[in-house]
C-alpha positions in Angstrom: 0.0 0.0 0.0 1.4 3.4 -1.0 2.3 6.0 1.5 1.0 9.5 0.8 4.1 11.0 2.5 6.5 9.1 0.2 8.0 11.2 -2.7 8.0 8.2 -5.1 4.5 7.2 -4.2 3.3 10.8 -5.0 5.3 10.8 -8.2 4.0 7.4 -9.2 0.4 8.4 -8.4 0.7 11.4 -10.7 1.3 9.2 -13.7 -1.5 6.7 -12.9 -3.2 5.6 -16.1 -0.2 6.7 -18.2 1.8 3.5 -17.9 1.9 3.0 -21.7 2.7 6.6 -22.4 6.3 7.6 -23.3 8.2 9.3 -20.5 11.5 9.7 -22.2 12.9 9.7 -25.7 16.6 9.6 -26.6 18.7 10.4 -29.6 20.0 6.9 -30.0 17.9 4.6 -27.8 14.4 3.2 -27.7 11.9 5.4 -25.7 10.9 4.5 -22.2 7.3 4.5 -21.0 6.1 5.6 -17.6 5.3 1.9 -16.8 8.8 0.8 -17.8 10.4 3.7 -15.8 8.7 2.7 -12.5 9.1 -1.1 -13.1 12.8 -0.5 -13.4 12.8 1.7 -10.3 11.1 -1.1 -8.4 13.7 -3.7 -9.6 16.5 -1.3 -8.4 14.8 -0.9 -5.0 14.6 -4.7 -4.6 18.2 -5.1 -5.7 19.4 -2.5 -3.2 17.5 -4.1 -0.3 19.1 -7.4 -1.3 22.5 -5.7 -1.0 21.6 -4.8 2.6 20.3 -1.3 2.2 17.9 -0.3 5.0 15.7 2.8 5.5 18.0 5.8 6.1 21.1 4.2 4.5 22.9 6.3 2.0 23.4 5.2 -1.6 26.3 7.2 -3.2 26.1 7.5 -7.0 28.8 8.9 -9.4 27.7 7.8 -12.9 26.9 9.2 -16.3 23.4 10.5 -17.1 21.2 7.6 -18.2 17.6 6.5 -17.7 19.0 3.7 -15.6 20.5 6.4 -13.3 17.1 7.9 -13.0 15.6 4.5 -12.1 18.4 4.1 -9.5 17.4 7.5 -8.0 13.7 6.5 -7.9 14.6 3.0 -6.6 16.8 4.3 -3.8 14.2 6.6 -2.4 11.5 3.9 -3.0 13.6 1.6 -0.7 13.5 4.3 2.0 17.2 5.0 1.5 18.9 8.4 0.9 20.1 9.2 -2.6 23.6 10.8 -2.7 24.5 12.0 -6.2 28.1 13.0 -6.9 29.5 15.2 -9.7 31.1 13.0 -12.3 34.0 15.5 -12.5 35.0 14.8 -8.8 38.4 13.2 -8.4 39.0 10.2 -6.2 40.4 12.5 -3.5 37.2 14.5 -3.5 35.0 11.4 -3.6 36.9 10.0 -0.6 35.8 12.9 1.5 32.1 12.4 0.6 32.2 8.7 1.2 34.0 9.1 4.5 31.5 11.7 5.6 28.3 10.1 4.4 29.3 6.4 5.1 27.0 5.0 2.4 25.9 1.4 2.4 26.3 1.1 -1.4 28.4 3.1 -3.9 27.6 3.1 -7.6 30.3 4.2 -10.0 31.5 3.9 -13.6 33.2 0.6 -14.3 36.3 2.5 -15.3 36.7 3.8 -11.8 35.9 0.6 -9.9 39.4 0.1 -8.5 39.9 3.6 -7.3 36.4 3.8 -5.8 36.7 0.4 -4.1 39.9 1.6 -2.4 38.1 4.5 -0.7 34.7 3.0 -0.2 35.3 1.6 3.2 32.7 -1.0 4.2 30.3 0.1 1.4 29.5 -2.4 -1.4 30.6 -1.0 -4.8 28.6 -1.8 -8.0 28.9 -0.3 -11.4 26.8 1.5 -14.0 28.2 2.8 -17.3 27.1 5.4 -19.9 25.1 2.7 -21.8 23.2 1.7 -18.7 25.2 -1.5 -18.2 27.2 -2.8 -15.2 27.0 -5.0 -12.2 24.1 -3.0 -10.9 22.1 -3.7 -14.0 23.0 -7.4 -13.7 21.7 -7.4 -10.1 18.2 -6.0 -11.0 17.5 -8.6 -13.7 14.6 -10.9 -12.8 13.5 -9.0 -9.8 9.8 -8.3 -9.3 7.7 -5.5 -8.0 8.4 -3.5 -4.9 6.2 -1.4 -2.7 7.8 1.8 -1.4 9.0 1.6 2.2 6.8 3.8 4.4 8.4 7.2 5.1 7.4 10.3 7.0 7.4 13.8 5.4 10.6 14.8 7.3 12.5 11.6 6.6 15.4 12.1 4.3 15.2 11.4 0.6 18.5 12.8 -0.6 21.7 14.4 0.5 23.4 16.9 -1.9 26.8 18.3 -1.0 27.4 21.9 -1.6 30.3 23.0 -3.9 32.5 23.8 -1.0 33.5 27.2 -2.2 33.6 28.5 1.4 35.5 25.5 2.8 34.6 21.9 3.6 31.6 20.7 1.6 28.4 20.4 3.5 25.8 17.7 3.0 22.4 19.3 2.6 19.7 16.9 3.9 16.5 17.0 1.8 13.3 15.3 3.0 10.5 13.7 1.1 8.3 16.8 1.7 11.1 19.2 0.8 11.3 17.6 -2.7 7.6 16.8 -3.3 6.2 20.2 -2.1 8.7 22.2 -4.2 8.2 20.1 -7.4 4.4 20.4 -7.1 4.6 24.2 -6.6 6.9 24.5 -9.6 4.6 22.3 -11.8 1.7 24.5 -11.0 3.5 27.9 -11.1 5.1 27.2 -14.5 1.9 25.4 -15.7 3.5 22.1 -16.7 0.9 19.4 -17.8 0.9 16.1 -19.6 1.0 18.0 -22.9 4.5 19.3 -22.3 7.7 18.0 -23.8 10.7 19.1 -21.8 14.2 19.2 -23.3 16.3 17.7 -20.5 20.0 18.5 -21.1 21.1 19.2 -17.5 23.2 16.9 -15.3 21.4 14.8 -12.8 23.8 15.1 -9.9 22.5 18.6 -9.2 19.2 20.1 -7.8 18.4 21.7 -11.2 18.5 18.6 -13.3 17.3 16.0 -10.8 14.8 17.7 -8.5 13.5 20.4 -10.8 13.6 19.1 -14.4 13.0 15.4 -13.6 10.6 15.7 -10.7 8.5 18.5 -12.3 8.2 16.5 -15.5 7.2 13.4 -13.5 4.6 15.2 -11.4 3.1 16.7 -14.6 3.0 13.5 -16.5 5.1 15.2 -19.2 7.4 13.7 -21.8 11.1 14.3 -21.7 13.7 14.5 -24.5 16.5 13.0 -22.5 20.0 14.3 -23.6 23.3 13.2 -22.1 24.3 16.8 -21.8 24.3 20.1 -23.7 24.4 19.6 -27.4 23.2 22.5 -29.6 22.4 20.3 -32.5 20.3 17.9 -30.4 18.5 20.7 -28.6 17.7 22.6 -31.9 16.6 19.3 -33.5 14.2 18.7 -30.5 12.9 22.2 -30.3 10.1 22.1 -33.0 8.4 19.2 -31.2 9.2 20.3 -27.6 7.5 22.9 -25.4 10.0 23.7 -22.7 13.7 23.9 -22.0 15.4 24.2 -18.6 19.0 25.4 -18.8 21.8 27.5 -17.4 22.9 30.8 -18.9 25.6 29.0 -20.9 22.9 27.1 -22.8 21.4 30.3 -24.0 24.6 32.1 -24.9 25.7 29.2 -27.0 22.4 28.7 -28.7 22.4 32.4 -29.6 25.5 31.7 -31.6 23.6 29.4 -33.9 21.9 30.8 -37.0 19.2 28.2 -36.8 17.7 29.8 -33.7 14.8 31.8 -35.2 11.2 32.7 -34.1 9.9 30.0 -36.5 12.2 27.3 -35.1 11.1 28.2 -31.5 7.4 28.6 -32.4 6.2 25.4 -30.6 8.1 26.3 -27.4 6.1 27.9 -24.6 8.8 28.3 -21.9 12.6 28.8 -21.5 13.8 28.6 -17.9 17.2 29.7 -16.7 18.9 29.2 -13.3 22.0 28.0 -11.4 23.9 31.2 -12.3 23.0 34.8 -13.1 21.7 35.6 -16.6 23.0 38.8 -18.1 20.4 41.4 -19.1 21.9 41.4 -22.6 21.3 37.7 -23.0 17.6 38.2 -22.0 17.3 40.9 -24.7 19.1 39.0 -27.4 17.0 35.9 -26.7 13.8 37.8 -27.0 14.9 39.5 -30.2 16.0 36.2 -31.8 13.1 33.9 -30.7 10.2 36.1 -29.6 10.3 34.4 -26.1 11.3 36.0 -22.8 13.4 33.7 -20.6 12.0 33.0 -17.2 14.7 33.3 -14.5 14.4 31.7 -11.1 16.5 31.4 -8.0 17.3 28.4 -5.8 20.0 26.7 -3.8 21.1 23.2 -2.9 19.6 23.7 0.5 16.2 25.1 -0.6 15.6 23.8 -4.2 13.7 26.7 -5.8 12.6 29.7 -3.7 11.7 32.5 -6.1 10.7 32.8 -9.8 9.8 35.4 -12.3 6.1 35.0 -13.1 4.8 32.7 -15.9 2.1 35.2 -16.6 3.2 38.8 -16.1 6.5 40.7 -16.5 9.6 38.6 -16.5 12.0 41.3 -15.4 15.6 40.9 -16.7 18.2 41.0 -14.0 15.8 39.8 -11.3 14.8 36.4 -9.9 11.2 37.4 -9.5 9.0 36.8 -6.4 8.9 34.2 -3.6 7.1 31.1 -4.8 3.7 30.3 -3.3 4.2 29.0 0.2 7.7 30.5 0.5 8.6 33.6 2.5 11.5 35.8 1.8 13.1 38.7 3.7 16.2 40.8 3.3 18.1 41.3 6.5 21.0 43.4 7.9 22.2 43.1 11.5 19.0 41.4 12.6 16.6 43.9 11.0 14.8 43.8 7.7 16.1 46.5 5.3 14.0 49.0 3.4 13.0 48.4 -0.1 15.8 49.0 -2.5 18.5 48.4 0.2 20.9 45.6 0.1 21.0 42.9 2.7 21.3 39.1 3.2 18.4 37.1 1.7 16.6 34.7 4.1 13.9 32.2 3.1 11.4 30.0 4.9 9.0 27.4 3.7 8.5 23.7 3.1 11.3 23.7 0.5 14.0 24.5 3.1 16.2 21.6 4.0 16.5 19.7 7.3 20.1 20.8 8.0 23.7 19.8 7.2 24.7 16.1 7.6 26.6 15.7 10.8 27.2 19.4 11.2 24.9 20.6 14.0 26.9 23.7 14.7 26.9 24.8 11.0 23.2 24.0 10.8 22.5 26.2 13.8 24.5 29.1 12.2 22.5 29.1 9.0 19.1 27.5 9.7 17.4 29.4 12.5 15.1 27.8 15.1 12.1 29.6 13.6 12.7 28.1 10.1 14.4 31.0 8.4 17.4 29.9 6.3 20.2 32.5 5.9 21.1 32.0 2.2 24.4 34.0 2.3 23.2 35.8 -0.9 23.1 39.5 -1.0 19.9 40.8 -2.5 17.5 43.7 -2.7 13.8 44.0 -3.4 12.2 46.8 -5.5 8.9 48.5 -4.9 7.1 46.0 -7.2 8.4 43.0 -5.2 11.0 41.7 -7.6 14.1 40.4 -5.9 17.6 40.9 -7.4 20.6 38.9 -6.3 23.5 41.2 -5.9 26.1 38.6 -5.1 27.3 36.3 -2.4 27.9 37.7 1.1 31.4 36.0 1.0 32.1 37.9 -2.2 31.5 41.3 -0.6 34.7 43.4 -1.0 35.6 45.6 1.9 38.2 48.1 0.7 39.5 50.9 3.0 36.4 50.3 5.2 33.9 50.7 2.4 31.7 47.9 1.1 31.8 47.1 -2.6 29.2 44.8 -4.2 30.8 43.0 -7.1 27.5 42.8 -9.1 27.3 46.6 -9.3 30.8 46.8 -10.9 30.3 43.7 -13.1 27.0 45.1 -14.5 28.7 48.3 -15.7 31.6 46.4 -17.2 29.4 43.8 -18.9 27.4 46.6 -20.6 30.5 47.9 -22.4 30.9 47.1 -26.1 33.7 44.7 -26.5 33.1 42.8 -23.2 31.6 39.3 -23.1 31.5 39.0 -19.3 33.4 39.8 -16.1 34.0 38.8 -12.5 34.9 41.2 -9.8 36.7 39.9 -6.7 38.6 41.2 -3.7 42.2 40.3 -3.1 44.6 41.2 -0.2 46.0 44.7 -0.3 48.7 46.1 2.1 47.0 49.5 2.4 43.3 48.9 1.8 42.8 45.5 3.3 41.3 44.3 0.1 41.5 45.7 -3.4 38.8 45.5 -6.1 40.1 43.5 -9.1 38.1 42.9 -12.3 38.7 39.8 -14.4 37.3 40.5 -17.9 36.6 38.4 -20.9 36.6 40.5 -24.2 34.1 39.5 -26.8 35.3 38.0 -30.1 33.7 40.7 -32.2 35.3 43.7 -30.6 38.5 44.6 -28.9 38.7 46.5 -25.7 41.6 47.4 -23.4 41.9 47.5 -19.6 42.6 51.2 -19.9 39.4 51.8 -21.8 37.4 49.9 -19.1 39.0 51.9 -16.3 38.3 55.2 -18.2 34.6 54.4 -18.4 34.3 53.2 -14.8 36.0 56.4 -13.5 33.0 58.4 -14.6 30.4 56.0 -13.2 31.7 54.7 -9.9 33.0 56.2 -6.7 36.8 56.0 -6.5 36.7 53.2 -3.8 34.6 51.0 -6.1 36.9 51.3 -9.1 39.1 48.2 -9.8 42.7 48.7 -8.9 43.6 46.2 -11.5 41.8 44.9 -14.6 42.9 41.6 -16.0 41.9 40.4 -19.5 41.5 36.7 -19.9 40.2 34.2 -22.5 37.6 32.7 -20.2 36.4 32.5 -16.6 36.7 29.3 -14.5 33.3 27.7 -14.0 31.8 24.6 -12.4 29.6 22.1 -14.2 26.5 24.2 -13.7 28.0 27.3 -15.3 28.7 29.2 -12.0 31.8 31.3 -12.1 34.3 30.1 -9.5 35.4 33.2 -7.7 37.3 31.2 -5.1 39.6 30.0 -7.9 40.0 33.6 -9.1 40.9 34.8 -5.6 43.5 32.1 -5.4 44.9 32.9 -8.8 45.2 36.6 -8.3 45.7 36.7 -4.5 49.3 37.9 -4.8 48.7 40.8 -7.2 49.5 43.3 -4.5 51.9 41.3 -2.4 54.8 43.3 -1.2 58.0 42.2 -2.7 
């Protein structure tokens, strides 16, 4: 008997009567129906239980994106266990930390990494799954029958996702059945997803965006999915005339804009383009609307909260903002324990059923960021305008304090990014012997135009107070990014940390 609190029970119930309908199509594989998807998930759940997995146990997964990996996710949660996806780019040294911290019962990896993973897996059982959906895990599910989801409460854990660790040791964000189910249902309704939708899914599935937003929302809507292994402009453009929605990161949109095939006619069947995981430049918004006739919908979320805000589906999608708090989610902008006035900058806090349960085995860190009354301190600097739209200014840790004055990198970056000849920029603070920190701008020139550091400095001198102006401007070919397209400012601070070191 299915449990109404269980995430998988709720997902499965949403597709009742659609067992023979396609869930996913692939560029080079046979399609998978909803019935086949859940039958495979049940076989995975039975196989995991046979391996000794009990409710609450962690199942760590570092594999390529396949439908079998989705079935493993569903099967893990179905068995009452906790799904722990790991970035496929992580090295064995990085994976060793996660496995040592989470102590999973089972680890699933690519067959090519079996020896190195087995050496760091401790007491965990190690099985394999490759990019074709084959491996010892696949062998273990063959012949297994149905499986009824293990009863779980709304606050029981369904997943642990580790933060990127840009501020130090990675933290495992504990997400419950209700965290994931409530957020996905809210997004389904807010973005008006139905069984008539066809979603282009080109995001990785080790991250909130690709797994808990794209996949769960599609499942709750009974939608179909064009399941791509990753970003491929040809495959996305090929799918677009028959699809209705695309979820992506800003890099998706900037790369597609470079393709002459992107026209209003080609995008005529699409109803929604969603962007998140990193800020989308206003210029990209405007170029996309000019090229396709569609306005991108930008939203905001975190590993710890899934999605918290979104520009409206119906109404003005305001470029440069992340819209309004989602239904059921509260947001406030705070400074030194008090809510700031409209238009003022402070730290964004959110509260709602989407907010995580805390950090795995880090009670002190949990207490610092997740307050007793449910408010989560995001660490993002933000402001809210008179119409209620929220703008993310930057990370609190990215705030530059130079000579006792606060400099918000986003303000400087916005001015630089607007200059002809600039593709993008990142503003950081680095140690300075006189000012404590110095403002430094790392700039990527555009291919179409040339621009000098001197020209950038000249323009900024007329638009920014002296203390906000970069003391150095470095031109580079590209900015370091993680797999979700976020600029890695920690890496930049390390690379340029000695710029003003006294010799």
